[in-house]
Structure formats: C-alpha cells, structure tokens
N, C-alpha and C positions, 0 to 999 in steps of 0.2 A: 390579342383580349382586354385593350382596351376600346372598341368598337362593342365589347360583346357587354360591358360596365353599364351604361346608362340602359341596355336591355332588362338586365338583370336588377335595377334598380327598379324598373317600372312594373316588372314582374312580380316583387318584394312587395309594393307598395298596393299594388289592387288585388284585394283581397277577393275573396268569391267562398260564400257560401257553401257548404259541403255537407250532403246528409246521407245517412247510413241507416236503412232497416233494421229496428229489433224489434224482439219481445219485452212485454214490460212482466213484473212477478205474476199477475192477472193472468197471464197468457195471450192477452190483446198484445197484436202487433202495433207497433208505433215507430215515429221516425227520430233518430239522434241527428241533430243539425248544429253543427259547427259554424260557429261567425264570428272567430277569435279575430284578435288583430287591431291594427291604426285604425285599416282603411274602411272595414266595416262597422258596423252599428247591432243595436236590437233590431232597427229596420230590417236589416238584411236577413237576420232569421226567421222574421216572420212573412215576408215575402218569400223566403226560399220554402217554411213552410206551406203559405198559400199552394205556391207555383209545384211543390211536391203532391199535395191534396189533390189535385186537377179541376179546381174549382168549389169541392165540395164542404169547407170549410175545417176547421180543425180545434181541437179541443188541447191548449197548454196540460203537458202534467207538469213537467219542472223546470226549473230552469237554473242557471249556475252560470256565473260572472265574478271576474274582480270587482270589487266592490270601488266606488269613485272616491277618490281621494280627498280630503279634507283639503280647505283651503290653507291652510298654515304648511301643508306639506307638498305643493306645488310651486314651479319655478317660474316666476313673473308671472304669475296668475295664470298659469298653463299646466295641464298632466304632462309632461313632456318624458318621454322612456318609457315608460311603463306597458310592456304590450297586456293587451288588454283578451281579457278569455270570456270568450260568452258559448252558453251553448245551452238548446233546448231542445227538449220530449216533446215531441206532442203525438195526438193518435189523432187520423183522419175520420170526417162525420161521414 
C-alpha cells in the first residue's frame, strides 16, 4: 500500500480539464468544461475549449467558479487548502 501512496498523490494533484456535451436552452449544442482543483487554472479551461472545438474557435456562454479570497482571509499570503471550482460553458463557432 505504501508503494501506491506517491502515485495516488501525483494523480490527485495532476488535474485535467474534462468536457461534456450539453444543450443550451435555445437548443444549441455546447460544451460544459470543468477544470476544478488546485492543479488547474482558468487557462486549462480555455485550452480545453480550444482543443475541443478543433481550432474553429469558441464563444463563452457562461462561467462559474470559487471567488478569490480577500488578502485578510489568506494564510501567510497564500490561499491554502481551499478547493477551487471552475467551469465554463462554451459554444464552438
């Protein structure tokens, strides 16, 4: 079991953005992209959108995410231990 702990830790920290097809209220097909976690960023969402739209470009329909902490709420100037939620809904052009 102890041999697998480093592997589990690496897998937990190495995030990857995931996308899922969805339909908007107007019937248009879009992509819901989730890039939550400490190892991801908003850039990971946009990179996944670009890759998923095969270079045709995309339009951002909506975003949702954990708001940034105020400086007074940070621990020694860093945002420690707070799970970051990030998601973007896009429509390919």
